Structure formats: structure tokens, C-alpha cells
DOMARTOR-548475 format. One line per field, with one value per residue (C-alpha): residue number from 1; residue in one letter; x, z, y. Coordinates in nm, 3 decimals. Example, Ala and Ser with C-alpha at 12.3 -4.5 7.8 and 13.67 -1.06 7.14 Angstrom:
<nodes>
k <- [1  2]
r <- [a  s]
X <- [1.230  1.367]
Z <- [0.780  0.714]
Y <- [-0.450  -0.106]
</nodes>
This chain:
<nodes>
k <- [1  2  3  4  5  6  7  8  9  10  11  12  13  14  15  16  17  18  19  20  21  22  23  24  25  26  27  28  29  30  31  32  33  34  35  36  37  38  39  40  41  42  43  44  45  46  47  48  49  50  51  52  53  54  55  56  57  58  59  60  61  62  63  64  65  66  67  68  69  70  71  72  73  74  75  76  77  78  79  80  81  82  83  84  85  86  87  88  89  90  91  92  93  94  95  96  97  98  99  100  101  102  103  104  105  106  107  108  109  110  111  112  113  114  115  116  117  118  119  120  121  122  123  124  125  126  127  128  129  130  131  132  133  134  135  136  137  138  139  140  141  142  143  144  145  146  147  148  149  150  151  152  153  154  155  156  157  158  159  160  161  162  163  164  165  166  167  168  169  170  171  172  173  174  175  176  177  178  179  180  181  182  183  184  185  186  187  188  189  190  191  192  193  194  195  196  197  198  199  200  201  202  203  204  205  206  207  208  209  210  211  212  213  214  215  216  217  218  219  220  221  222  223  224  225  226  227  228  229  230  231  232  233  234  235  236  237  238  239  240  241  242  243  244  245  246  247  248  249  250  251  252  253  254  255  256  257  258  259  260  261  262  263  264  265  266  267  268  269  270  271  272  273  274  275  276  277  278  279  280  281  282  283  284  285  286  287  288  289  290  291  292  293  294  295  296  297  298  299  300  301  302  303  304  305  306  307  308  309  310  311  312  313  314  315  316  317  318  319  320  321  322  323  324  325  326  327  328  329  330  331  332  333  334  335  336  337  338  339  340  341  342  343  344  345  346  347  348  349  350  351  352  353  354  355  356  357  358  359  360  361  362  363  364  365  366  367  368  369  370  371  372  373  374  375  376  377  378  379  380  381  382  383  384  385  386  387  388  389  390  391  392  393  394  395  396  397  398  399  400  401  402  403  404  405  406  407  408  409  410  411  412  413  414  415  416  417  418  419  420  421  422  423  424  425  426  427  428  429  430  431  432  433  434  435  436  437  438  439]
r <- [x  x  x  x  x  x  x  x  x  x  x  x  x  x  x  x  x  x  x  x  x  x  x  x  x  x  x  x  x  x  x  x  x  x  x  x  x  x  x  x  x  x  x  x  x  x  x  x  x  x  x  x  x  x  x  x  x  x  x  x  x  x  x  x  x  x  x  x  x  x  x  x  x  x  x  x  x  x  x  x  x  x  x  x  x  x  x  x  x  x  x  x  x  x  x  x  x  x  x  x  x  x  x  x  x  x  x  x  x  x  x  x  x  x  x  x  x  x  x  x  x  x  x  x  x  x  x  x  x  x  x  x  x  x  x  x  x  x  x  x  x  x  x  x  x  x  x  x  x  x  x  x  x  x  x  x  x  x  x  x  x  x  x  x  x  x  x  x  x  x  x  x  x  x  x  x  x  x  x  x  x  x  x  x  x  x  x  x  x  x  x  x  x  x  x  x  x  x  x  x  x  x  x  x  x  x  x  x  x  x  x  x  x  x  x  x  x  x  x  x  x  x  x  x  x  x  x  x  x  x  x  x  x  x  x  x  x  x  x  x  x  x  x  x  x  x  x  x  x  x  x  x  x  x  x  x  x  x  x  x  x  x  x  x  x  x  x  x  x  x  x  x  x  x  x  x  x  x  x  x  x  x  x  x  x  x  x  x  x  x  x  x  x  x  x  x  x  x  x  x  x  x  x  x  x  x  x  x  x  x  x  x  x  x  x  x  x  x  x  x  x  x  x  x  x  x  x  x  x  x  x  x  x  x  x  x  x  x  x  x  x  x  x  x  x  x  x  x  x  x  x  x  x  x  x  x  x  x  x  x  x  x  x  x  x  x  x  x  x  x  x  x  x  x  x  x  x  x  x  x  x  x  x  x  x  x  x  x  x  x  x  x  x  x  x  x  x  x  x  x  x  x  x  x  x  x  x  x  x  x  x  x  x  x  x  x  x  x  x  x  x  x  x  x  x  x  x  x  x  x  x  x  x  x  x  x  x  x  x]
X <- [21.151  21.420  21.407  21.638  21.536  21.590  21.792  21.820  22.084  22.401  22.673  23.023  23.158  23.500  23.463  23.096  22.866  22.540  22.226  21.954  21.678  21.575  21.652  21.357  21.364  21.349  21.030  20.863  20.980  20.847  20.518  20.466  20.596  20.444  20.350  20.503  20.274  20.054  20.210  20.345  20.210  20.206  20.297  20.447  20.820  21.057  21.436  21.713  22.078  22.244  22.284  22.376  22.710  22.836  22.543  22.222  21.920  22.029  22.359  22.603  22.805  22.706  23.051  22.993  22.656  22.632  22.457  22.462  22.104  21.919  21.587  21.437  21.115  20.860  20.915  20.551  20.209  20.004  19.776  19.686  19.913  20.249  20.376  20.710  20.705  21.022  21.215  21.216  20.841  20.731  20.416  20.105  20.316  20.391  20.060  20.206  20.487  20.535  20.711  21.046  20.910  21.134  21.438  21.340  21.332  21.692  21.923  21.639  21.596  21.299  21.230  21.106  20.916  20.856  20.493  20.296  20.413  20.210  20.099  19.985  20.127  20.273  20.465  20.380  20.217  20.040  19.666  19.679  19.597  19.877  19.897  19.630  19.507  19.652  19.649  19.875  19.996  20.185  20.489  20.790  20.955  20.675  20.795  21.162  21.292  21.575  21.649  21.737  21.863  21.674  21.933  21.757  21.437  21.194  21.044  20.966  20.642  20.506  20.238  20.478  20.634  20.309  20.003  20.123  20.207  20.378  20.588  20.951  21.235  21.496  21.862  21.887  22.186  21.979  21.701  21.870  21.995  21.651  21.652  21.404  21.446  21.790  21.944  21.951  21.685  21.946  21.738  21.432  21.586  21.545  21.312  21.083  21.059  20.799  20.740  20.626  20.436  20.639  20.530  20.746  20.779  21.040  21.269  21.567  21.916  22.012  22.295  22.384  22.708  22.958  22.875  22.791  23.014  23.069  23.214  23.241  23.078  23.241  23.291  23.276  23.488  23.480  23.205  23.000  23.061  22.825  22.846  22.691  22.600  22.566  22.579  22.265  22.073  21.735  21.765  21.818  21.571  21.808  22.153  22.231  22.562  22.716  22.794  22.843  22.734  22.417  22.290  22.158  21.940  22.130  21.962  21.915  22.101  21.798  21.605  21.917  21.820  22.163  22.337  22.329  22.505  22.644  22.842  23.169  23.182  23.252  23.205  23.451  23.602  23.705  23.614  23.269  23.050  22.727  22.465  22.210  21.839  21.700  21.370  21.189  21.330  21.531  21.896  22.101  22.321  22.177  22.280  22.635  22.843  23.069  23.368  23.575  23.766  23.767  24.060  24.341  24.284  23.932  23.983  23.736  23.700  23.761  23.642  23.275  23.307  23.588  23.544  23.664  23.762  23.593  23.598  23.287  23.162  22.839  22.616  22.281  21.970  21.788  21.873  22.047  21.957  22.273  22.328  22.571  22.684  22.978  23.086  23.411  23.541  23.895  24.106  24.471  24.741  25.077  25.376  25.465  25.794  25.857  25.727  25.381  25.108  24.819  24.488  24.197  23.864  23.787  23.428  23.364  23.019  22.906  22.688  22.572  22.650  22.578  22.694  23.073  23.127  23.034  23.096  23.181  23.206  23.472  23.487  23.819  23.819  24.115  24.054  24.378  24.433  24.648  24.619  24.688  24.894  24.916  24.688  24.729  24.561  24.642  24.443  24.431  24.149  23.938  24.025  23.903  23.849  24.038  24.034  23.860  23.889  23.853  23.735  23.776  24.136  24.423  24.352  24.614  24.664  24.953  24.810  24.584  24.746  24.562  24.697  24.472  24.631  24.476  24.353  24.573  24.304  24.265  24.586  24.528  24.264  24.214  24.159  23.810  23.763  23.655  23.723  23.529  23.621  23.481  23.588  23.458  23.588  23.541  23.467  23.239  23.106  23.044  23.356  23.532  23.901  24.120  24.447  24.361  24.638  24.673  24.989]
Z <- [13.686  13.426  13.103  12.812  12.473  12.161  11.894  11.519  11.445  11.278  11.103  11.063  10.724  10.587  10.488  10.577  10.875  10.745  10.944  10.868  10.776  10.463  10.379  10.370  10.180  10.356  10.163  10.287  10.643  10.643  10.495  10.802  11.047  11.395  11.524  11.845  12.148  12.171  12.507  12.813  12.813  13.082  13.037  13.209  13.277  13.289  13.299  13.118  13.202  12.902  12.527  12.344  12.180  11.969  11.917  12.064  11.843  11.710  11.575  11.838  12.102  12.455  12.518  12.235  12.351  12.448  12.770  12.985  13.082  12.794  12.705  12.458  12.266  12.142  11.793  11.762  11.864  11.830  12.135  12.174  11.884  11.999  11.666  11.519  11.212  11.006  11.083  10.949  10.910  10.550  10.340  10.533  10.846  10.872  11.055  11.333  11.412  11.770  11.913  11.784  11.447  11.237  11.402  11.320  11.688  11.749  11.894  12.041  12.411  12.638  12.973  13.203  13.527  13.786  13.868  14.070  14.153  14.127  14.439  14.241  13.964  13.672  13.476  13.116  13.058  12.720  12.730  13.098  13.263  13.391  13.771  13.814  14.166  14.280  14.218  14.128  14.435  14.473  14.699  14.774  14.439  14.231  14.042  14.016  13.666  13.432  13.070  12.878  12.530  12.290  12.215  12.186  12.086  12.258  12.026  12.263  12.264  12.596  12.712  12.788  12.440  12.248  12.445  12.592  12.325  12.582  12.756  12.822  12.898  13.109  13.164  13.509  13.614  13.563  13.805  14.109  13.918  13.886  14.047  14.291  14.507  14.358  14.430  14.305  14.469  14.526  14.641  14.421  14.284  14.389  14.687  14.560  14.190  14.094  13.734  13.785  13.565  13.407  13.228  12.937  12.631  12.365  12.443  12.271  12.355  12.690  12.692  12.333  12.187  11.921  11.611  11.513  11.549  11.259  11.285  11.060  11.179  11.208  10.865  10.685  10.372  10.035  9.900  10.223  10.390  10.687  10.929  11.260  11.322  11.680  11.906  11.754  11.861  11.752  11.643  11.289  11.010  10.722  10.568  10.215  10.041  9.742  9.451  9.080  9.088  9.296  9.650  9.706  9.994  10.200  10.309  10.681  10.805  10.886  11.146  11.334  11.306  11.352  11.104  10.727  10.432  10.218  9.894  9.786  9.592  9.293  9.256  9.471  9.622  9.987  10.014  10.135  10.172  10.367  10.511  10.777  10.836  11.189  11.339  11.163  10.827  10.807  10.698  11.008  11.038  10.725  10.502  10.635  10.432  10.620  10.424  10.545  10.429  10.509  10.749  10.604  10.882  10.754  10.497  10.647  10.984  11.266  11.559  11.643  11.594  11.424  11.475  11.192  11.169  10.907  10.752  10.697  10.441  10.424  10.162  10.020  10.238  9.991  9.741  9.458  9.095  8.890  8.718  8.425  8.502  8.270  8.059  7.883  7.660  7.528  7.320  7.388  7.229  7.399  7.361  7.688  7.775  7.530  7.232  7.220  7.141  7.385  7.303  7.538  7.595  7.937  8.027  8.344  8.499  8.819  9.012  9.303  9.431  9.735  9.881  9.897  9.739  9.492  9.378  9.021  8.815  8.549  8.269  8.102  7.768  7.586  7.225  7.105  6.943  7.215  7.588  7.805  8.099  8.431  8.288  8.426  8.353  8.475  8.464  8.597  8.844  8.811  9.039  9.395  9.361  9.608  9.643  9.942  9.843  9.551  9.487  9.216  9.147  9.318  9.307  9.432  9.394  9.403  9.391  9.086  8.923  8.985  8.900  8.869  8.849  8.774  9.079  9.195  9.112  8.746  8.614  8.246  8.002  7.689  7.357  7.363  7.736  7.994  8.362  8.600  8.916  9.125  9.363  9.611  9.608  9.786  9.574  9.285  9.042  8.756  8.555  8.473  8.469  8.181  8.025  8.050  7.935  7.941  7.975]
Y <- [11.857  11.808  11.613  11.534  11.662  11.456  11.633  11.620  11.355  11.474  11.279  11.414  11.311  11.403  11.764  11.797  11.823  11.681  11.763  11.513  11.755  11.935  12.295  12.529  12.852  13.186  13.259  12.942  12.998  13.354  13.236  13.019  13.276  13.268  13.611  13.739  13.718  14.030  14.116  13.934  13.578  13.310  12.945  12.646  12.649  12.353  12.339  12.156  12.102  12.265  12.272  11.955  11.894  12.045  12.284  12.410  12.436  12.775  12.644  12.774  12.589  12.685  12.838  13.088  13.219  13.585  13.483  13.172  13.253  13.091  12.930  12.686  12.757  12.503  12.365  12.255  12.382  12.062  12.019  11.651  11.552  11.414  11.277  11.380  11.605  11.662  11.976  12.239  12.244  12.287  12.282  12.178  12.127  12.499  12.537  12.321  12.566  12.673  12.977  12.843  12.959  12.733  12.893  13.251  13.350  13.240  13.501  13.708  13.783  13.727  13.886  13.613  13.675  13.403  13.332  13.073  12.721  12.402  12.215  11.909  11.692  11.882  11.619  11.712  11.375  11.353  11.412  11.507  11.840  12.057  12.075  11.811  11.738  12.069  12.443  12.732  12.921  13.248  13.271  13.489  13.417  13.567  13.874  13.774  13.855  13.758  13.846  13.530  13.440  13.211  12.941  12.607  12.427  12.194  11.933  11.644  11.450  11.574  11.812  12.095  12.103  12.034  12.148  12.479  12.740  12.964  12.699  12.797  12.557  12.740  12.661  12.501  12.709  13.025  12.935  13.084  13.389  13.546  13.889  14.041  14.350  14.413  14.075  13.717  13.500  13.228  12.929  12.877  12.557  12.279  12.305  12.582  12.502  12.239  12.349  12.702  12.934  13.213  13.527  13.638  13.862  13.937  14.232  14.398  14.274  14.429  14.684  14.602  14.735  14.636  14.435  14.079  13.774  13.535  13.186  12.881  12.560  12.221  12.070  12.405  12.437  12.613  12.392  12.390  12.729  12.702  12.993  13.092  13.455  13.581  13.887  14.029  14.337  14.199  13.837  13.714  13.640  13.595  13.617  13.729  13.664  13.839  13.606  13.654  14.015  13.997  13.945  13.591  13.466  13.207  12.886  12.837  12.529  12.314  12.514  12.622  12.986  13.145  12.916  12.968  12.807  13.088  13.102  13.257  13.580  13.358  12.983  12.793  13.106  13.126  13.494  13.593  13.897  13.888  14.114  14.023  14.080  14.105  13.988  14.274  14.153  14.477  14.484  14.553  14.862  15.019  14.729  14.694  14.448  14.205  14.070  13.774  13.468  13.099  13.034  12.824  12.569  12.501  12.227  12.147  12.322  12.077  12.288  12.323  12.699  12.893  13.265  13.490  13.853  14.068  14.409  14.616  14.861  15.049  14.895  14.993  14.956  14.733  14.464  14.646  14.612  14.581  14.914  14.920  15.271  15.227  14.931  15.004  14.726  14.744  14.508  14.584  14.370  14.336  14.106  13.937  13.774  13.489  13.678  13.527  13.780  13.815  13.976  14.018  14.188  14.335  14.420  14.621  14.664  14.835  14.588  14.805  15.152  15.365  15.691  15.661  15.321  15.052  14.695  14.594  14.277  14.227  13.970  13.896  13.709  13.558  13.665  13.508  13.169  13.012  12.962  13.267  13.143  13.329  13.595  13.945  14.276  14.626  14.947  15.301  15.362  15.680  15.973  15.922  15.545  15.323  14.945  14.784  14.417  14.181  13.828  13.567  13.681  13.857  14.229  14.475  14.847  15.090  15.437  15.458  15.154  14.828  14.483  14.180  13.837  13.498  13.308  13.021  12.765  12.878  13.031  12.960  13.089  12.883  13.058  13.206  13.137  13.394  13.455  13.676  13.859  14.138  14.407  14.660  15.017  15.344  15.647  15.740  15.478  15.720  15.632  15.309  15.222  15.339  15.226  14.856  14.621  14.243  14.041]
</nodes>
């Protein structure tokens, strides 16, 4: 038995992909979290032909999944109630959440084992018994196993998706890839299927290696930087992004559990830093920080998925509290080309630090009486400190000499105005830069 699932409608507008559902905070989603089954559980199994276009329920195109053996989990657990409830589930509706868990089980794996088939009618009709006028019977396919990726959701108004909390919807192409006695069973579908029972449980990603993948979604741009995170060792429960000197929780994109809308390191910036929490709500890889930029072709992104390259640094294992380890403020006065005097204040503050590195925020103020065009500052970095990257301005280094130039989108500072930028560096955070000049 196959059936077509209804999906959340989406409208592609110039520059935006708008999913017609409300955001729900990570706190609210976690508050309604559905516990994992206590062990292997048994439920009805159906199949479906493939993910929708452009995305499956987790926010990834089918071509970009880690495995083409994938399943859908139930959005709702509402036995006898087949009404639609807005997704993601919020407020009083959180109690209606099924094993989809508002998207929080996306990117996880389940080990699925084939069990008995139905000799009667098993059509998922509302308010009707499963396998009515028949019974569940064991056959040669019982015990065949396959590890499958959670990639989609089942929210239809039928008995399978509402009445059975342990129902699984399997990708049709996987049905004959189940393995028993060392080989694929080959011919369970179509003649030996008939909506079987399956037994399943969550398992770690099989043979995991490497690191995560990050890609921008269709419509992503500076002011709507929606990403998809995949190739996960143990699912994904959250993304945090670094902005304006602190780690911020990103909003999940509807209930597409591998897609989050992040923010730039400063407002309107195309540079991003994120870290990721897995299904245990633990920061992955010891709090590893992933730094990347919006591709120049994304104004907005036209493709369903635009994979990006990133650099990594080892961050702290918990949300840092900004620590003003050192805050030097200087007021140098120089005479740039043209003879106009420039005066400025530069305030430097360490935002977070860990063994071998730190991030810092810098505020530059024009203390003069005229506009400061194409503002630039230079300084000498402390011994042992080397630049990793910067955001909110153009930060370069030549040995211990660092040069920071105004960003292209804000080259002028009016009298009394301030600009902020940040950077990440390797080395000790116990001393600030010296010899700061403005020009």
C-alpha cells in the first residue's frame, strides 16, 4: 500500500522561501519533546515513493541525503482524532506530538526489522482496526534488517499516521534492500508486502566519519540565511550562531528539523559562525565552531541546496559568558592624506575564550567633528596571537600588524558615530592589542 502525503505549502517569493507555518522556539520545542521508545518497538509499516520537491520534511532534497534508505515518522499521536493541527505544534498542541517530535528526530537513524504481514485488510482507514478480518502471520522475511535515516514526516489523516504511535513509513525503493542471512531479500515488494509490522529503535549513525555538511536553502540571502545541516553522528536538536558578541539560539525553519534560520556575525553580514547540538542536546565535537560565508551567487540562492565550505575552530563546550579580560581604550590623533584630522576611540573586549583561542568584539568611535570616510585602524597584536577570521569589517594581518578597514556597505562614520566588528584568533586572550592608530 502506498499513499501520497500532504505537505506544508511553500511559496517562493523574490529573495525568500516562505514556509507557511509559525516558528517555534527551541525552548518550547524541547518542552514538548517526545521521549525515545524505551527499547525496540513494533508498529505498522507503509511505504512512500520518495521525498517531495524540493525538500523532505527535514529540509533536505532527496539527492543530498546521506542515505537513500530513509523513513518518515508520525507528526501527530492523536488516536481517533484526524483533524489537522498547525505545524510546528505549540502550546496545548504539544501534547499531540508524535515520534517526529516537532522535527527534533531529523537526521537520526533507526534500525528496522521486518516482522509479520497482514492476511486481512490493513488500509489505515480512520476509526477502523488494523488488519481487520485477518491476522498477523510470520514468513521467510521476518528478521530482515536495514538501518534507515529519518528524513520525512507523516501527518496525514489516516489510522497509520494518527492511531499507531510506532508506525513507520519506509521509502519504497528500500523494501527489497532489507538484509537477511548476509544478503538482500530482493523480492518482498510487491507480492509479499501487505503493510507489515516492523520493529525498530534509534541507533547511532552507522560507520560515521568526517564532519557535518552545511548548505544554504533556496531563497537564502543575507536577510534570510536559512541553512540545512546534515551528515550528523547523532541527529540535531539545535543550532547556535555567533552574533554581536554572543551565541544566539537559531530558530528552526518550521518543523524541518535540519534547517535553521541563523544570523550573521553582525547585522546584515554575510559571514556566519555556528555550532550544533545533537539529539542529547550536547554541543557536537566539543563545541566546534564552523565559520562560513554566503556564496556570491546567493542573492538569493536559486538552487534548492547550495553546499558551502567552512573552516573550524575549537570553541568552548558551553555557552560562554562574555569576559572583558582586557579593555584598552585609546584616542590616537593622526593626520590622513588631505590634511583633515581624525580622532577615534577604540574599545576592545574579549567575548569568549578557550584553550588556544578566543573571540573579541571591537567598537570604533569617530570622536572628531566631521565624517570619517573609508575608516581604517591598525594595531600590533600581542605575542603569540594570530588571526583566524573577522566579521563586520575587513580584517587582515601581516605578522603582528593587523589592519581593519571599513566594510563595503558602511564606509563612512559620521561624527560621534560608532562601528563594531569582531574577530577570532588563536593564542592567549590575556592581553589586548597595542599601538592602535586610526586613519
